[in-house]
C-alpha positions as CSV (number, residue, x, y, z in Angstrom):
1,M,25.8,42.1,54.3
2,A,29.5,41.5,53.7
3,E,31.8,41.4,56.7
4,L,34.1,44.4,56.8
5,M,37.5,45.1,58.2
6,R,39.9,48.0,58.8
7,A,43.0,48.3,56.6
8,V,45.6,50.8,55.4
9,G,46.6,51.3,51.8
10,Y,47.2,53.9,49.1
11,H,45.5,55.1,45.9
12,R,48.4,57.1,44.5
13,S,52.2,56.8,44.8
14,L,53.1,59.9,46.9
15,P,55.9,61.1,49.2
16,I,55.4,59.8,52.7
17,S,55.1,63.4,53.9
18,D,51.8,63.7,52.0
19,P,48.8,62.7,54.3
20,S,47.3,60.8,51.3
21,S,50.4,58.6,50.8
22,L,48.8,56.1,53.2
23,V,45.1,56.2,54.2
24,D,42.7,54.3,56.4
25,L,40.3,52.0,54.5
26,T,37.3,49.8,55.1
27,L,37.4,46.7,53.0
28,P,35.5,43.4,52.7
29,V,36.9,40.5,54.8
30,P,38.4,37.9,52.3
31,E,37.3,34.3,52.5
32,P,40.0,31.6,52.8
33,T,39.9,28.8,50.2
34,G,42.3,26.0,49.3
35,H,45.6,26.4,51.3
36,D,44.7,29.8,52.6
37,L,44.7,30.9,56.2
38,L,42.7,33.9,57.3
39,V,44.9,35.4,60.0
40,R,43.8,38.0,62.6
41,V,46.8,40.3,62.5
42,E,48.2,41.3,65.9
43,A,51.5,43.0,64.7
44,V,53.3,44.0,61.6
45,S,56.7,45.4,60.8
46,V,57.7,47.8,58.1
47,N,60.5,46.9,55.7
48,P,62.3,48.9,52.9
49,A,60.2,46.7,50.5
50,D,57.0,48.5,51.7
51,A,58.4,51.9,50.8
52,K,59.9,50.6,47.6
53,V,56.5,49.2,46.4
54,R,54.6,52.3,47.5
55,L,56.9,54.6,45.5
56,S,57.0,52.4,42.4
57,G,53.8,53.7,40.9
58,D,50.1,54.0,41.3
59,P,48.3,50.7,42.0
60,D,46.2,49.2,39.2
61,G,42.6,49.7,40.2
62,G,43.6,50.6,43.8
63,P,43.6,50.9,46.6
64,K,46.6,48.7,47.4
65,V,47.3,47.4,50.9
66,L,51.0,47.0,51.8
67,G,52.7,45.0,54.5
68,Y,54.6,41.7,54.5
69,D,55.8,40.8,58.0
70,A,53.0,39.7,60.3
71,A,52.3,37.8,63.5
72,G,48.8,36.8,64.5
73,V,46.2,34.2,65.1
74,V,44.6,31.9,62.6
75,D,40.9,32.8,62.4
76,R,39.6,30.5,59.6
77,V,41.2,28.1,57.1
78,G,40.6,26.9,53.6
79,D,39.4,23.4,52.7
80,Q,42.9,22.1,51.8
81,V,44.8,23.4,54.9
82,T,46.7,20.7,56.8
83,L,49.4,22.6,58.7
84,F,47.4,24.9,60.9
85,R,44.0,25.2,62.5
86,P,42.0,28.1,64.0
87,G,43.6,29.5,67.2
88,D,47.2,28.8,66.1
89,Q,49.6,31.6,66.6
90,V,51.6,32.1,63.4
91,W,54.2,34.4,61.7
92,Y,55.1,35.0,58.1
93,A,56.4,37.4,55.4
94,G,53.6,37.0,52.8
95,S,53.9,37.5,49.1
96,V,54.2,40.6,46.8
97,A,51.5,39.0,44.6
98,R,48.7,39.4,47.2
99,P,47.2,42.1,49.3
100,G,49.4,43.0,52.3
101,T,49.2,42.6,56.1
102,N,48.3,46.1,57.0
103,A,44.8,45.0,57.8
104,E,42.8,43.4,60.6
105,L,42.4,40.1,58.7
106,H,44.8,38.8,56.1
107,L,44.9,35.9,53.6
108,V,48.1,33.9,53.3
109,D,49.1,30.5,51.9
110,E,49.9,28.1,54.8
111,R,53.0,26.9,53.0
112,I,54.8,30.1,53.6
113,V,53.7,30.4,57.2
114,G,55.4,29.1,60.4
115,P,54.4,28.6,64.0
116,K,55.2,31.8,66.0
117,P,58.0,31.4,68.6
118,A,56.4,30.7,71.9
119,T,58.9,32.8,73.8
120,L,58.1,36.0,71.8
121,D,55.1,38.3,72.0
122,F,53.4,39.2,68.7
123,A,55.4,42.5,68.3
124,E,58.8,40.7,68.9
125,A,57.8,38.0,66.4
126,A,56.6,40.4,63.7
127,A,60.1,41.9,63.5
128,L,61.7,38.8,62.1
129,P,60.0,36.8,59.3
130,L,61.0,38.7,56.1
131,T,64.5,39.4,57.4
132,A,65.0,35.9,58.8
133,L,63.9,34.3,55.5
134,T,66.1,36.6,53.5
135,A,69.2,36.0,55.7
136,W,68.6,32.3,55.9
137,E,68.2,31.9,52.1
138,A,71.2,34.2,51.5
139,L,73.5,32.2,53.7
140,F,72.4,28.7,53.2
141,D,70.6,28.6,49.8
142,R,72.6,31.2,47.8
143,L,76.1,31.0,49.4
144,R,75.5,27.3,50.4
145,L,77.3,27.8,53.8
146,T,77.3,25.0,56.4
147,A,78.3,24.6,60.0
148,D,81.8,23.7,58.8
149,S,82.2,26.8,56.6
150,R,85.3,28.8,57.4
151,G,86.8,32.0,56.2
152,S,85.3,35.5,56.7
153,L,82.0,37.1,55.9
154,L,81.5,40.9,55.4
155,V,77.9,42.0,56.3
156,L,77.3,45.5,54.9
157,G,74.6,47.5,56.8
158,A,74.9,45.0,59.7
159,A,72.6,47.1,62.0
160,G,69.7,47.0,59.5
161,G,66.9,44.5,59.6
162,V,68.4,41.8,57.4
163,G,71.9,42.4,58.6
164,A,71.1,42.0,62.2
165,V,69.6,38.6,61.6
166,L,72.2,37.5,59.2
167,V,75.0,38.3,61.7
168,Q,73.3,36.2,64.3
169,L,72.7,33.2,61.9
170,A,76.3,33.4,60.5
171,R,77.8,33.5,64.0
172,Q,75.7,30.8,65.5
173,L,75.3,28.3,62.6
174,T,78.7,28.6,60.7
175,S,82.4,28.7,61.6
176,L,83.0,32.0,59.8
177,E,84.5,35.2,61.1
178,V,81.7,37.7,60.9
179,V,82.6,41.3,60.1
180,G,79.9,43.9,60.1
181,T,79.8,47.5,58.9
182,A,78.2,50.3,61.0
183,S,79.0,53.9,61.6
184,R,77.4,55.4,64.7
185,P,78.5,54.2,68.1
186,E,75.1,52.8,68.9
187,S,75.0,51.0,65.6
188,R,78.4,49.5,66.2
189,R,77.4,48.3,69.7
190,Y,74.2,46.8,68.3
191,V,76.1,44.8,65.7
192,L,78.7,43.5,68.2
193,D,75.8,42.5,70.6
194,R,74.3,40.5,67.7
195,G,77.5,38.5,67.6
196,A,79.8,40.1,65.0
197,H,83.5,39.4,65.7
198,R,84.4,42.9,64.7
199,V,82.9,46.0,63.1
200,V,84.4,48.4,60.5
201,D,83.1,51.9,59.8
202,H,80.4,51.9,57.2
203,H,82.0,54.9,55.5
204,A,85.6,53.6,55.7
205,D,87.8,52.6,52.8
206,L,87.1,48.9,52.9
207,V,90.2,48.0,51.0
208,A,92.3,49.6,53.8
209,A,90.1,48.3,56.6
210,L,90.2,44.7,55.3
211,P,93.8,44.3,54.1
212,D,93.5,40.5,54.1
213,G,90.2,40.5,52.2
214,V,87.1,38.4,52.8
215,D,85.6,35.3,51.4
216,Y,82.0,36.3,51.3
217,V,80.0,39.5,51.2
218,F,76.4,40.3,52.0
219,S,75.3,43.5,50.2
220,P,72.1,45.5,50.6
221,H,73.8,48.5,48.9
222,S,75.7,47.5,45.8
223,A,75.7,50.7,43.7
224,G,79.2,51.8,43.1
225,M,80.6,48.9,45.1
226,V,81.6,46.3,42.5
227,D,85.2,47.6,42.1
228,T,85.6,47.5,45.9
229,F,84.2,44.0,46.0
230,A,86.6,42.9,43.2
231,R,89.5,44.1,45.4
232,I,88.5,42.8,48.8
233,V,86.9,39.4,47.9
234,R,89.4,36.6,47.7
235,P,89.7,34.4,44.6
236,F,86.7,32.0,44.2
237,G,84.7,34.0,46.8
238,A,81.1,34.9,46.5
239,I,78.7,37.9,47.0
240,V,75.0,37.8,47.7
241,A,73.0,41.0,47.1
242,I,69.4,42.0,47.8
243,D,69.2,45.3,46.0
244,E,68.8,46.1,42.3
245,P,71.1,49.0,41.3
246,P,70.5,49.9,37.6
247,G,73.3,49.3,35.1
248,L,75.3,47.1,37.4
249,D,78.6,45.9,35.7
250,L,80.0,42.7,37.3
251,L,82.9,42.3,34.9
252,P,85.5,43.4,37.5
253,L,84.7,40.2,39.4
254,K,85.7,37.9,36.6
255,S,89.5,37.7,37.0
256,K,89.1,36.3,40.5
257,S,86.1,34.0,39.5
258,I,84.0,35.7,42.2
259,A,80.4,34.5,42.1
260,W,77.4,36.9,42.3
261,H,74.1,35.7,43.7
262,W,70.8,37.5,44.0
263,E,68.5,36.9,46.9
264,L,64.8,37.7,47.0
265,M,62.7,35.9,49.6
266,F,59.5,36.5,47.5
267,T,60.9,34.2,44.7
268,R,59.5,31.1,46.3
269,P,56.0,32.3,46.8
270,L,56.0,33.7,43.2
271,Y,57.6,30.8,41.3
272,D,57.3,27.7,43.6
273,P,54.1,28.2,45.4
274,T,53.7,24.5,46.4
275,S,57.1,24.5,48.2
276,L,57.2,24.1,52.0
277,A,60.7,25.5,52.2
278,Q,59.7,28.8,53.8
279,H,57.4,27.1,56.2
280,E,60.3,24.9,57.3
281,I,62.7,27.8,57.6
282,L,60.3,29.7,59.8
283,R,59.8,26.6,61.9
284,Q,63.6,26.2,62.3
285,V,64.0,29.9,63.1
286,A,61.3,29.8,65.7
287,D,63.0,26.8,67.3
288,L,66.3,28.7,67.4
289,V,64.5,31.7,69.0
290,D,62.9,29.5,71.6
291,K,66.2,28.0,72.5
292,G,67.7,31.4,73.0
293,V,70.1,31.1,70.0
294,L,68.5,33.9,68.0
295,H,66.9,37.1,69.3
296,T,64.3,39.5,68.0
297,T,65.5,42.6,66.2
298,L,62.6,44.8,67.4
299,T,63.8,48.2,68.4
300,T,60.8,50.5,67.9
301,R,57.3,49.6,68.9
302,I,54.3,51.7,67.8
303,D,50.8,51.1,69.3
304,G,48.1,51.0,66.6
305,I,48.1,49.8,63.0
306,D,46.6,52.9,61.3
307,A,47.6,55.2,58.4
308,A,49.1,57.9,60.7
309,N,51.4,55.4,62.4
310,L,52.3,53.6,59.2
311,R,53.3,57.0,57.6
312,R,55.5,57.6,60.6
313,A,57.1,54.1,60.3
314,H,57.6,54.5,56.5
315,A,59.3,57.9,57.1
316,L,61.7,56.3,59.6
317,V,62.6,53.4,57.3
318,E,63.1,55.8,54.4
319,S,65.5,57.9,56.4
320,G,68.0,55.0,56.2
321,G,69.2,55.5,59.8
322,T,67.1,52.9,61.7
323,I,68.6,50.2,63.8
324,G,66.8,46.9,63.9
325,K,63.0,46.8,63.1
326,I,60.0,49.0,63.5
327,V,56.8,47.1,64.6
328,L,53.2,48.3,64.9
329,T,50.8,46.4,67.1
330,R,47.0,46.1,67.0
331,R,45.3,48.2,69.8
């Protein structure tokens, strides 16, 4: 008889208020082959990507299991695995091309997995992989910043999951002035505590708030912002965005030769599956965490990875008002 496991998924794309939007499932345990690790999942976090995929349409053949961030313990390994062995504690952000982490056991390619920081528990670790990979790639691969980079960086939505990591990385690993946006008093304090030099109101007129302009912008919310970016970004500056607003017109950026970059941390798993780059990034991030340079962005911990708790977490993420990350742990 096939070995079975508990998981959470969906059959139809529904509003999160519908009890059928995420349901408890019983599925066969997958078998690791090649470079795969079978990981016993101890904690997962919920990202806007989870909600975006759930709302994008009904899954083909369903049910579809969501979840990207995970921290857990390697249970079994494929016959080509060289980086890990059973019993190793790991963390990773997975791939949109494979079933997700909202399950007891999960298959993931070892080349996008890193060793979990020793100083974090599973919940604290699960808050970080997707946002850390996104922030690292945005700063160092897309914008090509270095320890010697100077000037100023504007981080929109700096209290969010990616923003809170990006602020830390930029403050610790570059010489930039880091300016975050936040609106509520608790959000502003959170951003300053992560290392931002200063915070401007998220709803303020950025042209007036930043009269001297900035050299770089990180944007998770680009709709309607291009004209503002064209005014506040200095000539030859650059913007990196992680959203995908329809009908985006970048022509206003041309007169200042402002570069526009897209960042999607799933690009490497999708198009360069043999790369060890994300394994290496996660290893470096874990080292920075263990040295006390970077800190977890966990703010809400929920006990139990089940459909009811995941619906609650999705609703919080979809509200747009969360600070840091929401993590669910295995009971």
